[in-house]
C-alpha positions in Angstrom: 27.2 169.4 48.7 23.4 169.4 48.1 23.2 173.2 47.9 26.2 173.7 45.6 26.5 170.6 43.5 22.9 169.5 43.7 21.5 173.0 43.0 19.0 172.5 45.9 18.0 176.1 47.1 18.8 176.5 50.8 16.1 179.2 51.2 13.3 176.9 50.0 14.2 173.4 51.2 15.4 172.4 54.6 18.0 169.7 55.2 17.6 167.9 58.6 19.0 164.9 60.5 16.0 164.0 62.6 14.3 160.7 63.6 11.2 160.7 61.3 8.6 159.7 63.9 4.9 160.2 63.2 4.9 163.4 65.3 7.9 164.8 63.5 6.4 164.2 60.1 3.1 165.8 61.2 5.0 169.0 62.4 6.8 169.6 59.1 5.8 173.0 57.6 8.5 173.4 54.9 9.8 171.1 52.1 12.5 169.0 53.8 15.2 166.5 52.9 15.9 164.3 56.0 18.9 162.1 56.7 18.0 159.6 59.4 21.1 158.0 60.9 19.9 154.5 61.9 23.2 152.5 62.4 26.9 153.1 63.2 29.3 150.2 62.6 33.0 149.7 61.9 34.0 148.8 58.3 36.2 145.9 59.1 37.2 145.4 55.4 39.0 148.8 55.6 40.6 148.2 59.0 44.3 149.0 59.0 46.4 147.9 62.0 49.4 149.8 60.7 51.2 152.6 62.4 52.2 155.8 60.6 55.7 157.0 61.5 56.3 160.7 62.1 59.9 161.7 62.8 61.7 164.8 63.9 65.4 165.4 64.7 65.3 163.6 68.1 62.2 161.4 68.3 59.9 159.2 66.3 56.1 158.9 66.9 54.2 155.9 65.7 50.5 156.6 65.4 47.8 154.1 64.6 46.0 154.8 61.4 42.3 155.8 61.8 39.6 153.2 61.8 36.9 153.4 59.2 33.3 153.8 60.5 30.1 153.3 58.3 27.3 155.8 59.1 24.1 154.4 57.6 21.3 156.8 56.7 17.8 156.6 55.3 17.2 159.6 53.1 13.7 160.9 52.4 12.0 164.0 51.0 8.9 165.5 52.7 6.7 167.9 50.8 3.4 166.9 52.5 2.5 170.6 53.3 2.5 171.4 49.6 -0.6 171.4 47.3 -1.6 168.1 45.8 -0.5 169.0 42.3 3.0 169.6 43.6 3.4 166.2 45.2 5.7 165.1 42.3 8.2 167.7 43.6 9.2 165.2 46.3 10.4 162.6 43.8 12.1 165.2 41.6 14.1 166.5 44.6 14.9 162.9 45.8 16.1 162.1 42.3 18.4 165.1 42.4 19.7 164.1 45.8 20.4 160.6 44.4 22.4 162.0 41.5 24.4 164.3 43.8 25.4 161.5 46.3 26.3 159.1 43.5 28.4 161.8 41.7 30.4 162.5 44.9 31.4 159.0 46.0 34.6 160.6 47.3 33.9 163.8 49.2 35.7 166.9 48.0 38.4 168.0 50.5 36.9 171.5 50.7 33.7 170.0 52.2 35.5 168.2 55.0 35.6 169.5 58.6 39.1 170.4 59.7 39.3 167.4 62.0 38.7 165.0 59.2 41.0 166.8 56.8 43.9 166.7 59.3 43.7 162.8 59.4 44.5 162.6 55.7 41.7 160.0 55.1 39.0 160.7 52.6 35.2 160.4 53.3 33.5 157.9 51.0 29.8 157.7 50.3 27.8 154.9 48.7 24.1 154.6 47.9 23.8 151.1 49.2 22.5 148.1 47.3 19.3 146.2 48.3 21.3 143.2 49.7 23.3 145.5 52.1 20.4 147.7 53.2 17.7 146.8 55.8 14.2 146.0 54.7 12.2 149.3 54.4 9.3 147.8 56.3 11.4 147.1 59.4 12.4 150.8 59.6 9.0 152.3 59.1 7.3 149.8 61.4 9.8 150.7 64.2 9.2 154.4 63.7 5.4 154.0 63.5 5.1 156.0 60.2 3.8 155.3 56.8 6.3 153.6 54.4 7.6 155.9 51.7 10.3 155.6 49.0 13.8 156.7 50.1 17.5 156.1 49.7 19.9 154.1 51.8 23.2 156.0 52.1 26.4 154.8 53.7 29.1 157.4 54.6 32.4 155.9 55.6 34.3 158.3 57.9 37.7 158.0 59.8 37.8 157.6 63.5 41.1 158.5 65.2 41.6 156.3 68.3 44.5 158.5 69.4 46.8 155.6 70.0 50.5 156.4 69.5 53.9 155.4 70.8 56.8 157.8 71.1 60.5 157.0 71.5 63.7 159.0 71.4 66.0 158.5 68.5 69.6 157.5 69.4 71.9 160.3 68.1 75.0 159.1 69.9 76.3 155.8 71.1 79.3 155.3 73.4 80.9 151.9 74.1 83.4 151.5 76.9 85.4 148.5 78.0 86.6 148.6 81.6 89.1 146.5 83.6 87.1 144.4 86.0 89.8 144.6 88.6 90.6 148.3 88.5 87.5 149.8 86.8 89.8 151.8 84.5 88.5 152.3 80.9 90.7 150.2 78.6 89.0 151.0 75.3 86.2 153.4 74.2 84.5 154.3 71.0 81.7 156.6 70.0 79.4 156.8 67.0 77.2 159.7 66.0 74.0 159.1 64.0 72.9 161.3 61.1 69.8 161.2 58.8 70.2 161.6 55.1 67.3 163.1 53.2 66.5 164.0 49.6 65.0 167.5 48.8 61.5 166.2 49.3 62.4 164.9 52.8 62.4 161.2 51.9 65.2 159.0 53.3 68.1 158.2 51.0 69.3 154.6 51.6 72.5 153.0 50.2 74.5 156.2 50.0 78.2 156.1 50.9 79.4 158.8 53.3 82.9 159.9 54.3 84.5 162.6 56.4 86.8 164.8 54.2 90.4 164.1 54.9 89.7 161.1 57.2 89.7 157.4 56.7 86.6 155.2 57.1 83.3 154.8 55.2 79.6 154.6 56.3 76.6 153.5 54.3 73.1 154.9 55.0 70.4 152.2 55.9 66.8 152.0 54.7 65.8 155.0 56.9 68.7 157.1 55.6 70.7 156.7 58.9 74.5 156.6 58.9 77.1 157.3 61.5 80.4 159.0 62.0 83.1 158.8 64.7 83.3 162.6 65.0 80.5 164.5 66.9 78.0 166.6 64.9 79.5 169.9 65.9 82.9 168.8 64.5 81.6 167.9 61.1 81.0 171.0 58.9 81.1 169.0 55.6 80.5 165.5 54.4 81.4 163.6 51.2 78.4 161.7 49.9 78.1 159.4 46.9 74.5 158.6 46.0 73.4 155.1 44.9 74.2 154.5 41.3 76.5 157.5 40.8 80.3 157.6 40.4 80.9 161.1 41.7 81.1 162.4 45.3 79.2 165.5 46.4 80.6 167.8 49.1 77.6 168.7 51.3 77.6 171.3 54.1 75.9 170.4 57.4 73.7 172.6 59.5 75.2 173.5 62.9 73.3 171.7 65.6 71.3 169.5 63.2 71.7 165.8 62.6 69.8 165.9 59.3 71.7 166.2 56.0 69.7 167.2 53.0 71.0 166.5 49.5 70.8 169.0 46.7 68.6 168.1 43.7 70.2 165.8 41.1 71.3 168.0 38.1 
């Protein structure tokens, strides 16, 4: 981000993530921008205890959404090895870093590592305000170095706790009533579940479903689930009337699949 958007030349200025102790500062031989990570805390305001559902034909996985962690940095520029007349370069570079970080409060997706991109949660950066940042004197006195101007930067990143629950979806339910004396089956019934989806994969609730040439009617629930008395393998077509429409659509089913996908609405 600093090299491309901030126009800071990679060949002339180093970017480091060191603890700026007195010995480290004394050993610098090139112009350097340093990000010192001094604190890691959870951002409880952004905590989400919700589970994200991921479904397939036969199972559903509920995964806890990532927690949000604040990484807190002190950002400084070090040009001490340069000539005295070039000292103002430190402040010019620090000013450019400030503009770049403020301009990219939401990190571009192309700059995220694959692990963060896979979580689907953006990285957010903030140049912190004085009331939320620690006192500069406390940091420099702890490190034993001379106080110098710098930025306090907070980067909020996702942390996947890898907590998930998986359960198998019920595709077929059988109910049998037996005689307590003989054990013979007196009455039995069977229902087979289907999932109704629109072309984008979203569930279609409130749709009426019938088997061609047979009595009976089923209505899909909020998750697009409906049931039929006939097994999946015996149902090559379904009559479906979408919510708010007067006409019925004849939809072919896929052999071996319990998912029915509607065609786009003309």
